N, C-alpha and C positions, 0 to 999 in steps of 0.2 A: 620546463618539465624537467624533472631531477631525478635520475634512476638510482644515484649514490647519494644519499644525504648525507652530510657532514655529521649531522647528531640525529636525534631523535627529541628536539626541542618540542614540546607539545603546542599545539595549536592554540590561541588565546581563546577561549569562552568569550564571546562577546554578550557581555550584560546591557542588553538593551531591547527595548522592543520593536518587533517586527517593521513597524511602520517608521520609526525612527532610523531603522537600519536602510530602507528605502530612499528616505531624504540624504540620508549620511553618503549613500553609495553614488548617488545622484551629482552631489558635491566633489566626490573623489574620482571618480570615474567617467560623469559627462556623458560625451557622445560616444564613447568606447560601446562595442557591441556587448551585451550580458546574456540575451537570449535570442535564440536562433530556432524557430518553428518552421514547419515546410515551405511555406511561402510568406513570411513575413520575418523580418530582422527587428530586434527590439535593443536601441542603446539605453544605458541608465537613466539619463534623462526622460527619455520617452516613457520607460517604464513609471517613473514616477509621476509623470503627466496623466499617463492613462490610469494609475492605481487612483489618483486624487479624484479626478473624475467618476470612477465607479463608489469611492467612496463617498461622495457626495449625493450621487444616485440612489444609495443604499439608505443613507441619510434621510433624503425626501422621501423615500417609501416607507418609511417610519422604525426602520431597522435600528434595535438599540443595543447596546452593550449587554451580552450575552444571550441575544438571537442567535439561531442557527439559521444559516443559509445554505441550500441545498444545490449541489453541482451536480449536473447529470449529462456529461459530454465526454469526447476523446481530449486527447493533449492538444488543445485549443488555444491561443494566446488569451481569450476572453477569461479560461480558467484562472491562468497567471494572477491577471489584472483583479478576478474576483479575490481569490486567496488573499492576497497582499493588502487588497483593499478593507476587506473584513477585519484583518488584522489592525489595521489604522484605527479603525472605532472601536474593538473590541468584540466584534461579531465573531461566532464561531462558524468555520465553514465547513460541511459533511459532504462527501462524494457519495456518488451513488454506482455503484460497479455497472460499466456500459452492459454486460451483459445479464444483469438483473433482469428476472422475470415478474409478473405483479405481487406474489405474495413478499417478495424481497423488498419491492419499493414500498409495498405497505407497511413494512415492519419498519422501515429505515424513517420514512415521513412521519409515522406514527409517535414512535419510541422519540426522537429526534424533538419533535414537534417544531418541524421547520416551517419557517414562516413565510419564505421567498424561496422559491424553486427555478433555476436559470437552466436551461436544457438546449440540446439539439433536439430536433424532430424527428430524425432519423440517422442511424449510423450504421452503417455496414447493412446486415441483415435485418438490422432491429428497429422497428416502427415504436419509437417512445411514446408518442401521443397515442397511439392506440392501446399502448401498456396503461400508461395514465389514465385512458377513459375506462378502463377496465378497474382501474382501482380507484378512480375518483368519477361516479357517475357522471356522463357528459352533462345534464343539464345542471350540473353546479359550476361548471366553469364558464364564465362569462365573456363577451367580447373585450377585448385590452387586456386579458390577463388576470381578472380579478376572480377570487373562488368565491362563490355564493354558499347559501346555506344547504347544507346536506353532504358538501365535501368533507377535506378533511378538517378536524379540530381547530389546528392551529395553522395551516396553510392559506396565507391571504392572496398570493399573487404568484403567476409563472410566467416566466420571461423567456423567450426562444432568442438565440443567438444564430439559426438558421438565415439564409438569405430570403427565403420566401415562408414566413412562419407560419403556422397553423394562426387563423383568425382569433380564435380563443386565448392566444397567448400576446403578450407586449411585446413590442419588437425589441431586440437590444439597443437599437439607435434611441427609439423613444424612452426607453428606460433610462439613458443615459443624458438625455436631454433635461428630466425631471433635476438633474444634479443642479442647473443653473440656476434654481431658488435658494440654494444653499450656498452662503459664502465661504471662501476660503479661510475666512478667520475661524468661522464655527467649526470648520473640520479640524483646524488647529487646536481649538479648544477642546474637541473632543478627545482628539488625538493623545492630547498632553495628561488626559484623565486615565490612560492605560498603566496596567502594571504587569512587569517582567514576568509573573507566577499566573496571570491570568490564562483560562484556556482559549486559544484559538481555532482548534483544528479538534474536531470529532470523527475520529478513524475506527469505523466497525469493523471487528474480528473476530473471527470463529472461536469459539470456545468451545468448551465440552457442555455447556448447556445447550437447550434445544434452538435457541436464535443468537444471532452474532450480538455483542454488546459494544459500545460505544467509549472507546478511549478517548480521553481528553487530556491535549497536549497544550503546554504553555509556549508561550514566545521564545524561552530559552530554547527548549526543544527544538522547537520547529526552526528556528533561524541558525542552531548550530550542528544541525544533524548531518548536511550535505559537506559543510567545511571540515569536520574533524575526519570523515572517510578519505575525502580527495587530498587533504594534506597527507595522509600516509601511502596515496597513491603518490605522492610527489609533484603534484600539480602546483603551478603558480600563476600569477597575476595574467591575463590575457591567452591563459590553454584553453583547447577545445574540450570540452567533456562530452562524448554522446549518453545521452540518457534512453536506456529502453523500458524505463518503469511506467507505467500507465497513473496520471496524476490522481486516480483514485486510491492510488496504493501509497502507503507510507514512504515508499521509495521515491516515489514521484512527487507528491505533495510538500514533503521537506527535504529530501536528498536530491531533487532536483531544482524545482521552482525557486526556493531562497538562496541556495549555496552562491550565487553570483556576488550577493550580497556580501559575503563575507571574504572573500577570497580575490573577488575581481576575475573572475573565471567568466568563460563563454561555456553556456549549455544547451547543447544540440536536442533537439527534441521531434520525432516523428509522430505524427497523428497518431499512430497506433504499430503495434510491433507487428511488422512484415519483414522477411527476409531482404527482399531487395530494397526497401525503404532504410533500411538500416546501413546496409552496405554502402549504398547510395550517397547517404550523408556523411558516413565515416570518411569516402573518397572526397565530396563537395567539400567538406568545412576542416579536413585536415585534423582530425581530431585524434586528440593524444593520450587520450583514457578513455574507458567505458565502462559502464555496468552490463550485467548478463547474468542469467540463471543458466546452468547446464542444457537444458532442452534449447535455450536460443544458440549457444556453440554450437551445439549438435546440429541443429535445421541450416545453419549459415556454411558450415562448411560441408554439410550434403548436398548444399544448393548447386544445380548445373552450371550456375553462371559465377560460382564463389571465386574463382580464378579470373576473373575478367576485369574485377575490382582492383584497385591499388588502396591497399589497406595499410602501406608502409608506415604511415603518419603516426599508427598505432605504437604506443610504449608500455601502456600500463591499463591495467582493468581489475574489476573484482569479478568473481566468480562462486558458484555454489556448485560443488560437484566432486567427486572420487578424486583421488591422486593420481588415477592412471587420465581420468578425462581430462584434468588439469595441465597435465604433460602434453596430451595430445593437442590441446587447445595453443599452450603456449608454441609449441613446434609448428604445428600447421597454419597458425594464423599469426606466427613471429611476434608475439607480444612478451617480450622478457620479463616486463614488471607485473606478471599475472599473480594475483593473490586473493585467498579466500576471506569471508566474511560470514560472520554469525547475528542474528538480530531477532530480536521481538518486538511489536511494536511497542508495548509495555514499558519496554524498559532499555530499549537501544540496541547496543551490541559492542563484537570486538572485532577487531580487524589485525590482519598482518601489517607489517612495513613492506614498503615496496623493495628495499635493501637486505630484507632478512634473507636467510639461505634457502634454498628451493625448498628443500623438505620441510620446512616449518612452513612456508607459503603454501605449499601444496597439500600437507596432509591436516595443519591444523587450522584453527579459524583465528589464530592471532591472540593479541592480549587485549584487556581492558581499554577502554578508552579514557583518557586523564579526566579526572574529576569522578571516575567509576569505578564501583570494586565490583569482585567477582570471588564466588566461591560454590564448593560443590559441598554437599550436604546428603546425610541419609534420607531417602523421604521418607520412612518412617519414625525415624527419630528426631531429625532436624540435626544432629551432630555435624560439625564439618570433617570433611575428607580428606586425607593426605594425597598427595601428588599421586595420579594413576590410579587412584581407587574411582569408580563410577558413580555417580550419584546425582541428583539434581542441580541443574543450573540455578543458580540467586544471586541477583544483581542489585546493585543501588548506587545512585548518585544523582547530578544532575538531570540527567537523560534519561528522565522517566515519566510515564504519566503521572497526572494528577489522580485520575481513577475512573472509575467506570461510570458513564452516566447513569444515574439514576439507580444505581444497583451497588449500594452500601456493605451489603453482605458479601457479594462477590468481590467488591473492592478488598475488603477485609482479608479473604479467602486469600486473593492474590498477593497482597503487600502486607507481611508481618509488623508487630509493634515496634520491629528496629529499623523497619523502611526497606528491607530486603524483599523484591519482585521475586517470587518463585513462578519459573517460566512455564514449569511442568516437561522441560527437555533433559534428557540423561546426556552426560558427559565426564570428562577428567580433564584436569591440569597436569600440565609436565612438569618437572623442578624449575624450567625459566618460565611459569607463571601462564603458559601458552593453554588454549582451549581446544578440545578435540571433542567435537559433537558425536553420541553415539547413537541415541534415537528418541523417541518422545514417549514419556510418561503419561500424559495426559492421550486421551482417544481422538488426535487429530492426524489429519492426513495432509502431504505436501505435494498439490497439484502443479506441477510446472511455475513453482513459486506461490501459488494460491493457497492459502490455509483453508481446509476444508474440515470442519466438526463433524465425524460420523454421525452424532446424534442429529446435526440438523437434516443429514440424508435420510436417518432412521424415520425420524419424525414425518417426513414427505412420505415415503412407501408403506407406513404403516395407517396412511389417510388413505390407502387403496382399498376400497370394498370387498377384494378376494384376497387381501393379504393378513394373515394372522398375527407374524414375528416378522421381524428382521434385523439383521446385525450386518454392519459393515466394515469392511476391511480395506487396505492399501495392498494392490498388486501391482508389482515392480513392471516399469514402462523405462523402454531405452530413451525415448525421448524425455518423456514429464516427469522422470524419477520414479513417480508410482499414479495408478488410476484408481478410481472407485470401483471395489467388489461387491456386490451385494447379495447374503446368502439369505432366501427365502423361503418363509412356511405357507403355502396356502391355507385360506381356511377351509374347514373339513367339507371335504365334497366339492371344493371348488376348485377350477383349474385357471392357470394365468400363464401367460409366455412370457420368454424371456424381452421380446419385442415389443409386447404389450408394458411389460415393465419400464422399460427404457424411454417410451414414448411417453408414459405417464411422468416420469420425471421430467423429462425434458419439456412439459408444456409449465412446469412448475419451478426448475431452479433455471440457473446459470450452467452452461452447457459443462463447466468443470467438474461440478459436484454431479451430475449426471452419472449413474454406473456404467461402467464399459463392459463388466461380466455379471452376468447373472446365475447363481445355482439356486437349486431348490432342495429343501430337505424336511423330513417330519422329526427328527431327533436332534437335540442340541446336546453340547457339552455344556454341562452347569456345574455352579460351585455349589456347595452345601447352602448357600443362601440363597439358591436359584439363579446367579447371574450367570449370563453367558460367558464361557472362557474363551475369548478371544483369540488367544494365543494358539490355544488348539485347533482354532478354525482355520488360522492361517498355516498351521500343519497341515492339515486334511487338504485344503482347497490350495494351498500354495506349492505343493509338495511337485 
């Protein structure tokens, strides 16, 4: 671990497919531990062995290049095996949020045309089997995991990683056993056909449309994401990094799972985020660096047992929060190498360096990762703006999605003819080229690290039989940065309560999308064209 870097030489971007990187890392680091899960430790050799077994099972199950495989589980070893195995054969892994409800699962499986679903039966308070039954009628799911007529049009099989799986799912061990019919030479031949620009991950991200869009990310993107950020944290081979991000987020699927393949580090993963789990793992594994959003650090520092854990190994970490919060985290958690980052699923991000001056690390989001460019433009004219002028953040380079799945028009809106990705975020650059984030240009909320489209929530609200109009804005929250506030106009002569609205949404959306506050109105501030002026709603309801 280096807190003082001799220079800022850029981390070499690995120009290879992820499957080849798995093989290369096994040769290079062998029996060294690269991945730590709560109850399992995996070396580089063991990872290759597991990945090859899963890849052969995928081939035996009929999964081919370009097919989508869905994963619906917390941060379990099987997720990592499955992701890297899909990359070996050119399949595309897509993850379903563990808090998703029926309509979200239906959208994912239908839109992605996933052919295989690998899941746990239950997680915390969520019954995934019951949710799937509601989305996919019970009679269509046959013993052994096969999907019959009347189910999803493309989904062919369900595999369960649970110890005692539902009888209508194929057990994980039985799925793996299928791979014995596929020879290692067959797998090798398939692996050699992959190309670095092929998509291997579909990451659903909320946008300004009513439903999430599927961003397609290629080998180069997935493989190098974590390494370039960890380099700026000063990490070296053998260092332990504590990952707080779920594998269904790009921070986990790209920032954590493939990272050991690039720098030989050890990534430590909690099954899910919970304060004592995180603090215990930092202490147990002597982690020298970590990830985290502001809400996470606040919960940890405020926890009644915070001072009981030995966190002295921590030297660096990334955070997203105000300069004041950054200072509190640095001082109370004693993390001298704390820094801010900025990122967007579609186009990567920026980061400070671990030895930059504190003012730059705590207030700015750093500079573009090498091989990528950043500019600030006038959102109305598209003209480039000078240092200090606030405009839309645009980026381009190797760290960029291939496009949105089956949405060429949306892709064309996001990525212009010159390859610049328009993020929909506002910010400015200083004279040193460091980025300062201001706010969101598009109608997006950031709930404790989760992107939430206001229109997604509004679409659900408008499905309520007694709601005539609805608008969603973000309300400040000390722990989560912001939460959902809904302003609602009931239908004429109808009545609806705040409790009804919240309960209605809770049945249909992941909990982070559910409104925390509900207000009622009969009049709206409108533009001349009849659009609701949300800035005036913010002035009125957030005063």
